[in-house]
N, C-alpha and C positions, 0 to 999 in steps of 0.2 A: 773582355773585361766583364766577369760574371760573379754574382754573389746572391745571397738569399737572406731573408729576415729571421729564419728560425733554425736552431740547431737540432731540433728533435725529429728529424726526418729519418725514417727507418731504412729506406733504400738509397743507394748512391744517386747523386744528381750533380750535373755540372753547375747547377745554380745554388748548391747548398754546402758550402764548406763548413764543416763542424769544428775546424781548428783554424787558427791564424797560422800562415806559413809563408816561407820564402822559397823560391825556386829559380833555377836558370831556365830561360825559355829560348827556343829557336823558332823563328817565325818565317815560314816560306820553305818550299822544297829545297832550294839551293842556298839556304841561309849560311853565311860564312861567319857571322858573329852572333853572339848570344846577348840576351838582356836579362837583368835581374828583376824578378817580379816579387812584390810583397802583396799578399792577399788576405783580407779579412772578410767578414760577411757584409760589410758596408763600404769597403774601399779597396782600390787597386792602385799600386804604384809600379810603374814600368820605367826602368832606368837603363838606357842604352848608351854605349860609348862609341858606336861605329859612326864614322863621319863626324857630324856635329853632335857632341854630347847633349842628350836631352832626357827629360823626365816627364812622363805623362801621369797625372794623378786624377783618378775619378772617384768622386764621393757620391755613392748612391743615396745616402741618407740626406744629402743636401742638393741633389740634382746639379752638381757642379763638377767641372773638369778644368785642369790647368795643364798647359804645356810649358815647361820650364826650360829655358836655354841658359845654362850657367855662364857660358862665355859672353853672352849679351847682357847678363845681369837683368834679365826680363822674364816675365811669365805672362802667358796669354790665358785669360780666363773666359770660360763660356759655360753654358748650361748643357747638360747631356741631351735634352730634347732637341736643341739646336743642331746637335751632331746626328740626329736621327736615331738616337739610342736612349729613349726615355727610361728612367729607372725601373718601371714596371716590366719592360722587356728584358732588361738586364737581370731582373730577379726571376725570370722564367715564365712570365705570364704569356699564355698562348702557345707555349711549346709543348710538344708531346715527347716523352722519353720512354723508350721501351728497352728492356734488357735483351741483349743478343746472346751473351754467354758470360759465365763466371770465370775468373782467372785470378792472378795475383801480380802485383808489381812491387818491386823493392821489398819483398817479403810481407806485403800487406794484402789481404783479400780485396779484390777489385771486380768491377763489372765493365764489360764493353756495352755501350748503349747506342741506340739509334736515336738521334735528336732531330725532330722535324717541326717546322712552322711554315705554314702557307698563308701569307698575308701580304697585302700590297706594300705596307711600310717596311717590314722586315721579314724575310723568308730564309729558311735554313734547311738543308738536308745534309746531315753529317753523322759520323760515328765518333764516339768519345770513349776514352779510357779513364775511369774514375774509381778511386779506391774508397773503402768504407768510411773514411774520414771526410770524404767530399773533396779530396785533392784531385785536381785535374792534371792528368799526365799526357793526354794527347787529344787533339780535336782536329778532324780532317773532314772536309766537305765543301759544298758550294752554297752560295746564298746571295741575297740582294739586300741593300739598305737604301731606301728611298729611290728604288729603281736602278741603282748602280750595282752591277754584278761583281762578285769577287769569289776568291777561293781561300779557304782556311787550311793551313798546314802548320799546326802548332804542336810542338813537342817540348816537354819539360823534363828536367832532371835535377839532381841534387836538392831534393825537397827537404826542408828543415822546419819543423814546427817551432813556433815561438810567439812571444808577445812583443809588440812593437811600440816605440815611442809615437805618440799621437802626432808629433811634428812631421813625421814622414809623410803624412797624408794632408799636408797643408802647403800652400805656396810659401817659399821662404820669405821671412819677414824683411830681409835686408836687400830685396830686389824690387824693381818696379813691376807692378801688376797692371796689365792692360786688358780691360774688358773688350771682347770681340764677339761677333756673331759666329755661330757654329760653322757656317759655310766658309767664312773667312779663315777660321782656324784650319779647316780641312784643306783649303787651297794652300795655306802656308806649309802644312805638313807634307803635302804632295810636292810642292816646289822644292823642298829640301830633301826629297827622296825618303821621307820618314814613313810614308804610307804610299801604296800604289792604288 
């Protein structure tokens, strides 16, 4: 979940979408099902229908996140800092990006980037494919969040620019919203196999 505060960036960055867009995402090397992603500079919406349908919404401008389970008519609300992902990190603070090569994707000029961060709270060593609009097409590498190691194998397709209804980035008004600690939400997501 990555965004940035300003559109005026000259070079591609995984933290700087210059357009709002939606895409189909595949998460994991052996992903069997995809998820729909909506991305703006201040928010991400992830909607998956594999297993238990769920929606994860992150608002960088409010330091809030919700995990919505439509079948349960519930949403769990927490702050991004509690998940180990403060907005400053999601906006790219402390990361180094360097261009590896120029290419194109879906007919749009793009760059392959090396993305690194070496810090105790969040570390990453990855390569990314980003087009000139700031659309993220691929992110692959390893890292840690709060000492927990993990691997990123994200691939995106069917990218469509667009403007979205602001309601997409809010917990639905007709369901129960339960505040939880970030650690509790992570345990819930792991229990239902939504994250590893």
